[in-house]
Backbone bond lengths (Angstrom), bond angles and torsions (degrees), N, CA, C in turn:
res aa  C-N    CA-C-N  psi(-1)  N-CA   C-N-CA  omega(-1)  CA-C   N-CA-C  phi
1 M - - - 1.444 - - 1.525 108.40 -
2 I 1.329 117.32 137.55 1.454 121.01 -173.06 1.521 113.31 -69.77
3 S 1.298 119.61 -44.33 1.462 119.18 179.38 1.526 109.11 -118.87
4 S 1.290 114.56 145.47 1.459 118.58 178.79 1.516 108.90 -136.04
5 D 1.312 116.02 156.46 1.460 120.99 -179.92 1.515 111.13 -63.99
6 S 1.337 118.00 -35.40 1.460 120.29 -178.58 1.522 111.22 -66.55
7 S 1.343 118.24 -36.05 1.463 119.24 179.06 1.524 110.75 -72.21
8 R 1.347 117.72 -32.79 1.470 120.55 176.04 1.527 109.70 -64.79
9 A 1.311 115.24 -41.43 1.460 119.78 -177.73 1.524 111.29 -68.61
10 S 1.327 118.27 -24.20 1.459 121.18 -177.23 1.513 112.91 -75.57
11 G 1.330 118.40 -8.98 1.450 121.07 178.50 1.516 114.20 82.88
12 L 1.316 118.20 11.76 1.462 121.24 178.40 1.521 110.41 -71.54
13 S 1.318 115.91 148.90 1.462 119.90 175.76 1.526 108.75 -67.78
14 P 1.339 117.45 160.62 1.469 119.46 178.34 1.532 112.27 -56.20
15 L 1.339 117.11 -40.59 1.464 119.96 179.17 1.524 110.79 -64.20
16 A 1.320 116.75 -43.90 1.461 119.78 179.62 1.525 111.12 -63.40
17 R 1.349 116.83 -39.26 1.472 119.79 177.07 1.517 110.55 -63.29
18 W 1.325 115.86 -44.05 1.459 120.50 -178.73 1.526 110.69 -62.93
19 L 1.345 116.96 -46.76 1.464 120.12 179.54 1.524 111.36 -63.61
20 S 1.317 116.06 -38.89 1.463 119.83 178.09 1.526 110.65 -62.83
21 A 1.332 116.56 -42.71 1.468 120.62 179.47 1.523 110.92 -65.61
22 I 1.321 117.22 -41.27 1.465 120.50 178.06 1.520 109.66 -61.10
23 E 1.322 115.45 -46.64 1.453 120.07 -178.59 1.525 111.24 -61.84
24 K 1.328 116.00 -38.01 1.464 120.75 -178.17 1.526 112.17 -76.60
25 D 1.333 117.43 -43.60 1.456 120.75 -167.42 1.527 115.79 -102.15
26 F 1.322 119.10 -21.74 1.453 119.09 -169.45 1.522 115.43 -119.98
27 K 1.296 119.00 2.10 1.455 118.19 -179.41 1.523 110.74 -106.63
28 F 1.321 113.40 150.71 1.453 120.06 176.29 1.522 109.38 -81.97
29 P 1.331 117.49 161.92 1.472 118.79 175.99 1.532 109.79 -56.88
30 N 1.299 116.07 147.18 1.466 124.31 178.96 1.528 113.23 66.89
31 E 1.328 118.45 19.96 1.464 122.73 175.01 1.520 108.81 -112.43
32 D 1.324 115.09 149.34 1.454 118.44 169.72 1.520 108.14 -112.13
33 L 1.333 117.08 -179.40 1.467 120.32 -176.58 1.527 111.62 -61.11
34 S 1.314 116.97 -34.36 1.461 120.37 178.64 1.526 110.75 -61.42
35 D 1.326 116.52 -39.68 1.466 120.63 177.69 1.521 111.04 -64.62
36 V 1.338 117.05 -40.46 1.464 121.31 180.00 1.527 109.70 -62.37
37 V 1.328 116.34 -47.78 1.469 120.41 179.63 1.529 110.21 -62.20
38 S 1.321 117.66 -43.62 1.469 121.30 178.84 1.521 111.41 -60.52
39 N 1.323 116.87 -41.19 1.466 120.42 179.40 1.522 111.77 -65.30
40 V 1.324 116.88 -40.96 1.468 120.41 178.44 1.517 110.11 -64.12
41 L 1.333 116.73 -46.31 1.463 120.22 -179.96 1.531 111.06 -64.71
42 F 1.332 117.46 -38.34 1.460 120.90 177.41 1.518 110.24 -60.47
43 F 1.334 116.39 -46.49 1.463 119.79 178.84 1.519 110.47 -61.27
44 Q 1.325 116.08 -47.31 1.457 120.39 -176.40 1.525 111.19 -61.29
45 R 1.304 117.04 -47.72 1.465 119.42 -174.99 1.527 112.73 -78.53
46 N 1.315 117.41 -42.72 1.464 119.82 -174.47 1.516 113.28 -86.95
47 W 1.323 117.20 -50.81 1.457 118.93 -176.53 1.511 111.64 -75.23
48 M 1.332 117.56 -52.90 1.472 119.36 -178.05 1.522 111.46 -71.14
49 G 1.309 117.52 -34.03 1.457 119.86 -177.17 1.517 114.46 -82.70
50 F 1.357 117.62 -25.10 1.460 119.34 -173.45 1.532 113.88 -132.28
51 H 1.328 117.22 -55.50 1.468 119.97 -172.75 1.534 113.20 -66.63
52 V 1.321 117.23 -48.93 1.467 119.74 -178.78 1.531 110.65 -61.63
53 P 1.339 119.79 -47.58 1.468 118.74 177.39 1.529 112.77 -60.26
54 A 1.328 117.30 -38.69 1.468 119.60 178.83 1.526 110.63 -63.25
55 M 1.327 116.90 -41.26 1.462 120.59 178.92 1.531 110.99 -65.97
56 L 1.323 116.95 -39.88 1.463 119.74 178.42 1.527 111.55 -65.79
57 K 1.320 117.32 -36.22 1.467 120.39 177.29 1.525 110.60 -64.16
58 V 1.330 116.20 -40.87 1.462 120.35 177.80 1.522 109.81 -64.81
59 A 1.332 116.61 -44.40 1.476 120.33 179.21 1.525 110.47 -60.82
60 Q 1.328 116.93 -39.67 1.464 120.75 178.66 1.528 110.73 -63.67
61 R 1.332 116.83 -44.16 1.470 119.80 179.78 1.520 111.54 -63.16
62 I 1.334 116.49 -43.23 1.473 120.14 179.88 1.524 109.57 -64.31
63 Y 1.326 116.82 -48.48 1.464 120.17 -179.57 1.522 110.40 -59.25
64 N 1.317 117.08 -46.47 1.462 120.40 -177.42 1.523 111.86 -63.99
65 D 1.318 117.49 -35.71 1.463 120.42 177.38 1.530 110.37 -64.30
66 V 1.332 116.77 -44.91 1.467 121.07 178.70 1.535 109.97 -68.03
67 A 1.332 117.11 -42.27 1.472 121.08 -178.63 1.523 110.85 -60.27
68 R 1.319 117.58 -40.86 1.475 120.39 178.82 1.527 111.07 -63.65
69 D 1.342 116.20 -38.14 1.470 119.72 178.95 1.526 111.59 -62.92
70 F 1.330 117.49 -28.98 1.462 121.80 -178.59 1.528 112.76 -106.83
71 S 1.328 116.68 15.52 1.475 123.22 180.00 1.522 112.45 53.83
72 E 1.313 115.83 38.76 1.469 122.59 177.10 1.531 109.01 -99.60
73 P 1.328 116.78 157.96 1.468 118.64 177.28 1.534 110.70 -63.99
74 V 1.320 116.11 145.60 1.465 120.62 178.95 1.526 109.81 -85.80
75 A 1.315 115.68 159.83 1.462 121.76 -179.72 1.521 109.82 -95.87
76 N 1.317 115.33 151.12 1.454 121.01 174.01 1.522 107.12 -135.21
77 Y 1.333 115.60 105.48 1.459 122.00 -178.11 1.529 112.20 -98.63
78 E 1.320 118.18 12.18 1.461 121.15 -173.02 1.525 112.91 -56.25
79 Y 1.333 117.54 -45.17 1.467 118.87 -179.33 1.525 110.28 -62.04
80 Y 1.327 116.57 -48.65 1.458 120.32 179.97 1.525 110.64 -61.95
81 L 1.322 117.45 -41.34 1.459 121.23 178.69 1.531 110.84 -60.13
82 S 1.320 116.62 -42.87 1.468 118.89 179.58 1.522 110.77 -65.13
83 Q 1.332 117.00 -34.93 1.457 120.13 177.38 1.530 111.37 -68.10
84 V 1.321 117.48 -42.13 1.464 120.92 178.39 1.521 109.65 -63.99
85 E 1.327 117.09 -47.39 1.468 120.60 -179.48 1.524 111.19 -60.83
86 G 1.316 117.13 -32.97 1.462 121.97 177.83 1.511 113.16 -89.00
87 L 1.337 117.32 10.45 1.465 124.43 179.05 1.529 112.11 56.01
88 F 1.345 115.83 29.74 1.462 123.36 178.40 1.535 111.86 60.29
89 L 1.326 115.59 28.66 1.466 121.71 179.08 1.523 109.55 -103.54
90 P 1.330 116.94 161.13 1.466 118.82 177.51 1.532 110.83 -58.98
91 P 1.321 117.37 149.23 1.466 120.04 178.35 1.530 110.47 -56.71
92 G 1.305 116.30 138.78 1.457 121.41 177.49 1.513 114.75 97.07
93 V 1.321 117.93 -20.23 1.465 119.92 -177.20 1.527 110.26 -63.43
94 L 1.309 117.08 -45.87 1.465 119.45 -179.01 1.513 112.16 -71.96
95 D 1.335 117.52 -22.75 1.466 119.88 177.48 1.520 111.00 -60.78
96 L 1.319 117.03 -38.53 1.461 119.98 -178.95 1.521 112.07 -68.48
97 D 1.323 117.18 -25.05 1.458 120.31 174.67 1.524 110.13 -61.99
98 E 1.324 116.70 -34.51 1.466 120.91 178.28 1.524 111.87 -66.16
99 Y 1.318 117.01 -21.75 1.465 122.13 177.77 1.524 111.58 -92.75
100 G 1.335 117.16 -0.11 1.456 121.11 176.91 1.512 115.50 100.48
101 L 1.326 117.81 6.99 1.458 120.66 178.51 1.526 108.47 -95.86
102 P 1.331 118.05 109.85 1.467 120.45 -177.98 1.532 111.91 -59.29
103 L 1.307 114.78 150.90 1.459 122.11 -177.05 1.532 113.77 -50.92
104 P 1.341 119.83 -48.05 1.469 118.21 -178.88 1.533 113.03 -61.22
105 I 1.331 116.75 -34.59 1.466 119.53 179.69 1.523 109.89 -74.40
106 T 1.321 117.01 -37.15 1.464 119.61 174.88 1.523 110.16 -59.36
107 L 1.320 116.78 -42.76 1.459 120.52 179.03 1.529 111.41 -64.52
108 R 1.335 116.86 -34.18 1.476 119.60 174.73 1.527 109.76 -61.41
109 F 1.334 116.34 -43.23 1.462 119.86 -179.26 1.531 111.36 -67.35
110 T 1.319 117.64 -33.54 1.469 118.18 175.59 1.529 109.59 -64.86
111 G 1.323 116.84 -33.00 1.457 120.96 176.07 1.524 112.62 -66.32
112 F 1.327 116.36 -24.80 1.464 121.31 176.67 1.527 111.57 -86.17
113 G 1.342 116.52 -1.37 1.464 119.91 176.63 1.514 115.23 104.96
114 M 1.331 117.94 15.57 1.460 119.47 178.47 1.521 109.56 -62.30
115 R 1.318 116.09 131.38 1.463 121.17 179.82 1.527 109.83 -73.83
116 M 1.320 114.86 131.69 1.464 121.55 178.76 1.514 108.15 -129.08
117 G 1.311 116.24 160.01 1.456 120.14 172.37 1.509 114.32 94.16
118 G 1.322 117.27 -15.69 1.463 119.28 175.57 1.518 109.07 -86.97
119 S 1.299 115.40 -144.88 1.461 119.00 177.50 1.530 109.34 -77.43
120 L 1.319 115.95 162.18 1.457 120.83 177.96 1.528 109.95 -61.83
121 N 1.320 117.37 -38.52 1.468 120.18 179.20 1.522 111.48 -61.95
122 E 1.325 117.33 -39.95 1.471 120.42 177.59 1.533 110.77 -63.82
123 T 1.320 116.06 -41.55 1.461 120.34 179.26 1.520 110.35 -64.48
124 L 1.333 116.68 -45.41 1.468 120.18 179.89 1.526 111.01 -63.91
125 D 1.328 117.62 -42.55 1.466 120.69 177.80 1.522 110.85 -60.97
126 S 1.322 116.50 -41.53 1.458 120.91 178.85 1.527 110.55 -64.88
127 F 1.330 117.26 -42.40 1.465 121.05 177.28 1.526 110.43 -60.82
128 I 1.331 117.06 -47.14 1.465 121.17 -178.63 1.523 110.77 -58.93
129 T 1.322 116.20 -45.51 1.467 120.54 179.45 1.523 111.31 -59.77
130 L 1.336 116.11 -46.87 1.468 119.94 -179.46 1.527 112.04 -68.48
131 A 1.337 117.29 -40.42 1.462 121.07 -177.26 1.528 111.46 -66.95
132 R 1.317 117.23 -22.49 1.469 121.42 177.31 1.525 112.28 -91.29
133 N 1.319 117.24 -12.78 1.463 122.40 -175.53 1.533 109.56 -73.90
134 S 1.333 116.79 123.83 1.471 120.58 -176.34 1.530 112.11 -64.14
135 T 1.319 118.22 -34.69 1.467 120.57 178.58 1.526 110.59 -63.46
136 V 1.328 116.76 -43.08 1.465 121.10 177.58 1.518 110.04 -67.18
137 R 1.325 116.95 -45.57 1.468 121.05 -177.53 1.532 111.33 -60.01
138 N 1.325 117.34 -34.89 1.464 120.69 179.35 1.520 112.31 -67.43
139 Q 1.319 117.77 -18.28 1.462 121.60 -179.58 1.529 112.82 -96.08
140 L 1.324 117.01 -2.36 1.462 121.47 -178.58 1.520 110.78 -96.00
141 S 1.332 115.62 147.91 1.463 120.36 175.60 1.524 109.07 -75.35
142 E 1.305 115.44 170.73 1.469 120.94 178.75 1.532 110.57 -60.15
143 V 1.308 116.60 -40.85 1.472 120.94 179.89 1.529 110.40 -67.32
144 E 1.324 116.79 -44.34 1.468 120.33 178.83 1.526 110.47 -61.66
145 L 1.336 116.85 -39.95 1.465 120.65 177.40 1.525 110.90 -63.62
146 W 1.328 116.57 -40.34 1.458 119.96 179.85 1.530 109.98 -60.15
147 F 1.335 116.82 -47.17 1.469 120.13 178.82 1.528 111.01 -63.25
148 A 1.327 116.84 -45.92 1.464 120.05 -179.17 1.522 110.93 -60.62
149 D 1.328 116.99 -44.26 1.468 120.67 179.96 1.524 111.53 -65.95
150 D 1.328 116.27 -36.35 1.460 120.50 178.65 1.536 110.40 -65.10
151 V 1.338 116.71 -42.58 1.465 120.46 178.02 1.523 109.76 -66.72
152 L 1.327 117.11 -42.62 1.474 119.79 177.47 1.524 110.64 -57.54
153 A 1.337 116.64 -45.42 1.464 119.92 179.50 1.525 111.24 -62.40
154 G 1.329 116.98 -40.80 1.458 121.10 178.60 1.517 112.67 -64.62
155 L 1.324 116.56 -28.87 1.465 121.96 178.64 1.531 111.13 -87.07
156 G 1.346 116.53 -2.63 1.461 119.87 -177.16 1.509 112.36 71.53
157 A 1.334 116.54 28.31 1.464 121.01 -175.88 1.524 110.86 -126.60
158 S 1.322 116.85 39.67 1.467 120.21 -178.46 1.515 111.43 -56.57
159 L 1.334 114.30 164.69 1.476 119.80 -178.47 1.483 111.65 -57.56
């Protein structure tokens, strides 16, 4: 269980309680928290982004081949496949990961009103505008600012 009454009573911060619970409940023997995070990211990027969609495409081809033999309607999993490949996130969110902006920080920027779902250029322009905005910057942590500034520099749009 992620939170417990005993950890609340100990005076630990919410983050410390959460990390303690993860370490206690979700890691295998001989793993540390870094291993747990790496395993989650590996699953998310490799299995959800590549393996599961590939398996669904194969299942669709097999089903459709059998369905045609029996004059049954064929299946089309394309929409679902695109959702799985995009990790069920709005279009464009994963594109920013390719520019070096981690998913959680991208989601923070969407919370600030970053436009998603249009063209990549529109998304990047929206990110640049928000990342330069002092009101937004004041709400970001030092780490989030470092990532945002690094992406801005990579885009040639430094402050």
